[in-house]
Each structure stands twice: as structure tokens, then as C-alpha cells.
N, C-alpha and C positions, 0 to 999 in steps of 0.2 A: 751843720757846717760850718766851714770858717772862713769868710772872705781875706783872700790872702793879695789880691790888683783889684784896682778900677781906675776906671779910668771913661775915654772920653773918645769915639771915631772923630777923624777930624777930615776927612775926606770920602769921597765915594758915594756907593748905593746906599753907604748905612753913616751918614756924617750926623753929627750933632746925636746919633744914639751912645746909651751905655754901655759899658762893656763890667763885666764882674768876673772873674776867677774865683773860685771858691774849691776847695779841698774838701773831700769827703770823706773823714776820719772814720763815720761809723758802716756805712754800707760797705759802700766798692773800691776805698783809700783810693779813689783815681780824681779825678778833677770834674770839675764842672763851670763849661764857660756860657755865658747867658749874656745876650746881646739885647739892650729895653730899650725900647719904643718908649711904650709906657704903660701902664701900670693892666693895661690890656693886651698889648703888641709884642712880639718878641719871642726870641730862640734862642735853643739851646744846645750844646755840644758835648758830649763826654771826651777825655782822654782819658788812658791809663795811666800817664808818666807828662812830666813838664816837658820834654821833648813832642811829644803829642799837641802839647797847649802851646807852645813857640811856636809849632808850623802850622796851627791853625788862624793865629793870631796875625802872621804873614800877612793875612788876607786885609788888614786892617790897617792904615798909619791909627793909631790907638797913641795918645796923649793922656801919661798914665799921673796918680795922682802923688 
């Protein structure tokens, strides 16, 4: 996998959490969105294309690196 975007949630329930978007070139050919609070707490979502990624990311106010 390769990280294609990184950022921080700036407001709402997940304020301060890290966000990473990875492209899974090897297995699914889709995208994983990781939202990370700590090494032991986080969530992920899978999307088949960037349109799905953008739809998911609309939920959060992310400041991208």
C-alpha cells in the first residue's frame, strides 16, 4: 500500500485524529481511509474509487499536509 494523502481532522467528534488515504495496488485496487487516534485506537473504511473516498471524507473537516 502507498499513502496518497495525510491530514488531521480539525473539528467535530474526531478532532485531532490523523487521517491517511492509502491506495491498495496489490489486492483490492481500491482505497483505504484510516482515521487514527493512537496506535491502539482507530477505524478504517474501504472505497472502490476516489469518488467514494471523497464522499467519505466530506464527513470531516480535514486539513491536508
